[in-house]
Each structure stands twice: as structure tokens, then as C-alpha cells.
C-alpha positions as CSV (number, residue, x, y, z in Angstrom):
1,M,140.8,-10.6,-108.2
2,L,142.9,-10.6,-105.1
3,L,142.2,-12.6,-101.9
4,G,142.2,-11.0,-98.5
5,V,141.9,-13.6,-95.7
6,N,140.2,-12.6,-92.5
7,I,141.8,-14.3,-89.4
8,D,139.3,-13.1,-86.8
9,H,138.0,-16.6,-86.0
10,I,141.5,-17.9,-85.3
11,A,141.4,-15.4,-82.5
12,T,137.9,-16.5,-81.5
13,L,139.1,-20.1,-81.0
14,R,142.1,-18.9,-79.1
15,N,140.1,-16.8,-76.8
16,A,137.7,-19.6,-76.0
17,R,140.4,-21.1,-73.7
18,G,142.1,-17.8,-72.9
19,G,145.5,-19.1,-74.0
20,V,147.7,-18.5,-76.9
21,E,146.7,-21.3,-79.3
22,P,145.9,-21.2,-82.1
23,D,148.5,-18.6,-82.9
24,V,147.0,-15.7,-84.9
25,I,150.3,-14.6,-86.3
26,K,151.1,-18.1,-87.5
27,A,147.7,-18.2,-89.2
28,A,148.4,-15.0,-91.0
29,Q,151.8,-16.3,-92.1
30,I,150.3,-19.5,-93.5
31,A,147.7,-17.5,-95.4
32,E,150.4,-15.3,-96.9
33,E,152.5,-18.3,-97.9
34,N,149.5,-19.8,-99.7
35,G,148.4,-16.8,-101.8
36,A,146.6,-14.3,-99.6
37,T,147.4,-10.8,-100.8
38,S,146.2,-9.1,-97.6
39,I,145.3,-10.1,-94.1
40,T,142.1,-8.7,-92.6
41,T,141.3,-8.3,-88.9
42,H,138.4,-6.6,-87.2
43,L,139.5,-4.8,-84.0
44,R,136.1,-4.6,-82.4
45,E,135.2,-2.2,-79.6
46,D,134.5,-5.2,-77.3
47,R,137.7,-6.9,-78.4
48,R,135.8,-10.2,-78.6
49,H,138.4,-11.8,-80.9
50,I,141.3,-9.7,-82.3
51,K,143.0,-7.7,-79.5
52,D,145.3,-4.6,-79.6
53,E,148.4,-6.7,-79.2
54,D,147.5,-8.8,-82.2
55,V,147.3,-5.8,-84.6
56,Y,150.7,-4.5,-83.3
57,A,152.2,-7.9,-83.8
58,L,150.7,-8.3,-87.3
59,I,151.9,-4.9,-88.5
60,N,155.5,-5.9,-87.4
61,T,155.5,-9.4,-89.0
62,L,153.3,-9.3,-92.1
63,K,155.0,-9.4,-95.5
64,T,151.8,-8.5,-97.3
65,R,149.1,-5.8,-96.5
66,L,147.2,-5.4,-93.3
67,N,143.6,-4.4,-93.7
68,L,142.1,-3.2,-90.4
69,E,138.3,-3.4,-90.1
70,M,137.1,-0.9,-87.5
71,A,134.0,1.1,-86.3
72,M,133.9,4.8,-85.9
73,A,135.5,4.7,-82.5
74,D,138.1,7.2,-81.4
75,D,140.3,4.8,-79.5
76,I,140.6,2.5,-82.5
77,Q,141.2,5.4,-84.8
78,E,144.2,6.2,-82.6
79,I,145.5,2.7,-82.9
80,A,145.1,2.9,-86.7
81,L,147.0,6.2,-86.8
82,D,149.7,4.6,-84.7
83,I,150.3,1.4,-86.6
84,K,149.3,2.8,-90.1
85,P,148.0,-0.3,-91.7
86,Y,147.9,-0.4,-95.5
87,S,144.2,0.1,-95.4
88,I,141.2,0.3,-93.1
89,C,137.7,-0.7,-93.8
90,L,135.1,1.2,-91.8
91,V,132.2,-1.0,-90.7
92,P,129.1,-0.6,-88.6
93,E,129.2,-2.3,-85.2
94,R,126.6,-3.4,-82.7
95,R,127.6,-4.9,-79.4
96,Q,124.9,-7.7,-79.5
97,E,125.6,-8.8,-83.1
98,V,127.2,-12.2,-83.8
99,T,128.9,-10.8,-86.9
100,T,128.5,-7.6,-89.0
101,E,124.9,-7.5,-89.9
102,G,124.9,-5.0,-92.8
103,G,126.6,-2.1,-94.4
104,L,127.5,1.3,-93.0
105,D,124.9,4.0,-93.3
106,V,127.1,6.5,-95.1
107,A,124.2,8.4,-96.6
108,G,122.6,9.0,-93.2
109,Q,125.8,10.2,-91.5
110,L,127.8,11.6,-94.4
111,E,129.4,14.5,-92.5
112,K,130.4,12.2,-89.6
113,V,132.0,9.6,-91.8
114,T,133.8,12.2,-93.8
115,E,135.3,13.9,-90.7
116,F,136.2,10.5,-89.1
117,I,138.2,9.2,-92.1
118,K,140.0,12.5,-92.9
119,P,142.9,11.9,-90.4
120,L,143.3,8.4,-91.7
121,L,143.5,9.6,-95.3
122,D,145.9,12.4,-94.3
123,A,148.1,9.7,-92.8
124,G,148.3,7.9,-96.1
125,I,146.1,5.0,-95.1
126,I,143.7,3.7,-97.8
127,V,140.1,3.9,-96.7
128,S,137.3,1.6,-97.7
129,L,133.7,1.9,-96.6
130,F,131.7,-1.3,-96.0
131,I,128.3,-0.7,-97.5
132,D,125.2,-2.5,-98.8
133,P,124.9,-2.5,-102.6
134,D,122.5,0.4,-102.5
135,I,122.7,3.3,-104.9
136,K,122.3,6.0,-102.2
137,Q,125.1,4.5,-100.2
138,V,127.4,4.3,-103.2
139,E,126.8,7.9,-104.1
140,A,127.4,9.1,-100.6
141,S,130.6,7.1,-100.3
142,A,132.0,8.8,-103.3
143,K,131.6,12.2,-101.5
144,T,133.6,11.2,-98.5
145,G,137.1,11.0,-100.0
146,A,137.4,7.3,-99.5
147,Q,139.2,5.5,-102.3
148,F,137.3,2.2,-101.9
149,I,134.0,0.6,-101.1
150,E,133.6,-3.0,-99.9
151,M,130.2,-4.3,-101.0
152,H,128.4,-6.3,-98.3
153,T,127.6,-9.7,-100.1
154,G,125.7,-11.2,-97.2
155,S,122.2,-10.9,-98.8
156,Y,123.5,-12.5,-102.0
157,A,125.2,-15.3,-100.0
158,E,122.0,-16.0,-98.0
159,C,119.9,-16.2,-101.1
160,F,122.4,-18.3,-103.1
161,G,120.5,-21.2,-104.7
162,Y,117.1,-19.6,-104.2
163,K,114.9,-17.6,-106.5
164,E,116.0,-14.3,-104.9
165,E,119.7,-14.9,-105.8
166,E,119.6,-13.1,-109.1
167,I,117.9,-10.1,-107.6
168,E,120.6,-9.7,-104.9
169,F,123.4,-10.4,-107.4
170,Q,122.1,-7.7,-109.7
171,K,122.2,-5.2,-106.8
172,L,125.9,-6.0,-106.4
173,K,126.6,-5.7,-110.1
174,K,124.8,-2.4,-110.5
175,A,126.4,-0.9,-107.3
176,A,129.9,-1.9,-108.5
177,E,129.3,-0.3,-111.9
178,L,128.1,2.9,-110.4
179,A,131.0,3.0,-107.9
180,Q,133.6,2.7,-110.6
181,K,131.9,5.4,-112.7
182,L,132.2,7.7,-109.6
183,G,135.9,6.9,-109.2
184,L,135.7,4.4,-106.4
185,K,137.5,1.1,-106.4
186,V,135.5,-1.9,-105.3
187,N,136.1,-4.9,-103.0
188,A,133.5,-7.3,-101.7
189,G,132.9,-9.7,-98.8
190,H,130.7,-11.3,-96.2
191,G,129.2,-14.7,-96.4
192,L,131.2,-15.7,-99.5
193,N,132.2,-19.4,-99.6
194,Y,133.5,-22.1,-101.9
195,E,130.0,-22.6,-103.5
196,N,128.9,-19.1,-104.1
197,V,132.2,-17.2,-104.8
198,H,132.4,-18.0,-108.5
199,R,129.7,-15.4,-109.4
200,M,132.0,-12.6,-108.3
201,H,133.8,-13.2,-111.6
202,E,130.6,-11.7,-113.3
203,I,131.2,-8.4,-111.6
204,K,133.7,-6.4,-113.7
205,G,136.5,-4.5,-111.9
206,L,136.3,-6.2,-108.5
207,C,139.7,-5.7,-106.8
208,E,139.7,-8.0,-103.8
209,L,137.4,-10.4,-102.0
210,N,137.8,-10.5,-98.2
211,I,136.8,-13.9,-96.9
212,G,137.2,-15.4,-93.4
213,H,134.6,-17.7,-91.9
214,S,134.3,-20.2,-94.8
215,I,138.1,-20.5,-95.1
216,I,138.6,-21.0,-91.3
217,S,135.7,-23.5,-91.3
218,R,137.2,-25.5,-94.1
219,A,140.6,-25.4,-92.4
220,V,139.2,-27.4,-89.5
221,F,139.0,-30.4,-91.8
222,T,141.7,-29.8,-94.5
223,G,144.2,-27.5,-92.8
224,L,144.6,-23.7,-93.4
225,S,147.1,-24.1,-96.3
226,E,144.7,-26.1,-98.4
227,A,141.7,-23.9,-97.5
228,V,143.5,-20.7,-98.6
229,C,144.9,-22.4,-101.8
230,K,141.5,-23.7,-102.8
231,M,139.8,-20.3,-102.4
232,K,142.7,-18.6,-104.2
233,D,142.2,-21.0,-107.1
234,L,138.4,-20.3,-107.2
235,I,138.9,-16.5,-107.5
236,K,141.7,-16.5,-110.1
């Protein structure tokens, strides 16, 4: 499996003081140097962490792939079409949420999702849909033209170490199996950390794990280089 590192919370810390430190671009470079195969950023509609200028700077400096998380917002679609990241991951977004709370309801808005991602696909951008490990959502995702899904692992992460863990893990495993049968490639992320990430090895065919908060949290104590390296070792 590959490791995508989400650097949103480097920007969260920077924005807390309104200055330029810590440097988002430098964080991305350190992640690259220590084994990250992609850099993920979520350009939210409220710009609470990553800002427009960050994604423009990243697309011009990264040596690896930029994965742009985004909601179905026309202005952010325009930015994606302008910078043409390697990939985008379409996520739901609610202004009041602290972080993404669940997967995108593709089944409930199939036509809207399909129409929204078409220009991105036409531009040669790889499209992933961030969904809960739900059979209906997987089946709907396969109808949109997207090449990937990213399974929301939050419920598994919250239940890790409790009796519900196996139930949530099996949902991930079954969803991944179905997605691959339907021709989709599969990534995963949200809530994965140094204790629970090892079970992702039990899901055959996972391409990449996108992990941010736990890496940045560890980096506070060990430094970003060590935090990325340690996670990279765990998912090999």
C-alpha cells in the first residue's frame, strides 16, 4: 500500500496565529522526502485551513502527486480544473463540522455527482469518491465514471479495540471486494492511526491510505520526518 499524507493541520496551526509558520510547503516536502507517495489537502469552502494560494504553491513545488479533497462547489471545481492535480477526492462538507463526518451520499445524488465530476475526468484528473463502506454507495459510485473510491474508515477507527470493531472492519472488507469487482480501485482513510492501521493489510487490493491527523499529532513529539517514516513502515 501507498501512503498519502494529509497536511491540512499544518495549515490549521499556521492559521491559529495568522502568520506563515509552520510552512505548509515545507511540511509537504518533508513528507515526500520520508516516503509519502502523495500529498493530500482539503480545500474547504470556508478555507479554514488550506487556502487557495497553498494549493497553487503545492502544485508548483511537489515532486510527488497532489490529491485535492473538495466538495461539490463550483469555485473549487474551477481551481481544480486550473491547477489539474493528479487526483481529486470528492467529499461531503458541512460548515459546522470539526472534520469530515461521513461519506458522500452518491446513491442519493447520482446524477449530480456524475455531472460534477465529468469535467474533471475530461481534464485527465483521476477522481475518487469518499464514501462509507456501504453496498449501495459502492454500486452507485461505479456508475459515475470515477476510477476510485476512498472508504471512510472512521467507524472502524472509533470502534477499534471494542466488540463492534469486527463488524465495522467486515463492512470495509466487503465494500472493497465489491468495488474491485465493479472495476473501481480502492483507497481508505479517516481516523487511521499507529495502533489501528495494521488491519488494513487484511483488505486485499487497497491502493493507498490517506492519513493526516495522527501523523501530525505524533510529529508534535517526534518530528514530522519520524512520524511519516513510522507510518510508512507500518503500512509496507
